[in-house]
Steps between C-alpha positions, in 0.01 A plus 500: 500500500378479861754229593781740405346780710475265798877444482553871572220561751428312822132603485231241429123504465320711605784751526686450173399813307706472179358278228741559213818691423470671162849648484806533716814701445730412792636800689233720339133403492235231495141485373259237632127441523249405766167371369240615750212252531187485715651185659758707692443428871511869599190582294272313742562766765624808316183674383324173406210683333746695283834312514818709493858372522657647815765763427742334738486185284570701185811632676587145608468379139746773395731400786491138383584612146794697639617188686509304176705781344750492788559128461518526121751785534720318752462165319408336830202323650355565845651293781479517879798741506414686177151636552363844407220660698285804437671773702322817395214649305506867402280728293225242443218642292184320391325640195264223384324212669586146395211256470445137397570448132778760489851413387746693712825581320780533754805704398801542727815695427816508710572849632795425728697213650723547803643188660201282583234769459317539171265786413241475221241709324186291453192557288191282478270560204174367364525558127633854461362615836734525798354325803797555732841664502745447784865489605599171662808408699616141555775392737688175543424302813507138608258253647715417801 
């Protein structure tokens, strides 16, 4: 349910890129979806004659999914002094374009946790086809 997702992510339209969590195993993995529609604001300027979801936003969707997994694993909610930010992106590979009408399945798996730094393996798929694979690092920060 989107209201539950919004408890774990500070993002709001047009930058909330997780529509539903399908499964979550705290301290292990999470699977979520992003329904890609022609109404996405980025499609008006990103190849408007042949709309393609920007790769950086696919990575951001995976980062948001990893943020939900962090908060589910720590049994906390984001607060001004308990905020996780994207801190690194490694080995990003894009293998399939994502277009309006696609359902992007976002899978994140915890690789390592050391203090306030979390490392994940992320995969975004459309059906059985991998659209993106990446390693993501999130680090705790604060708004102050």
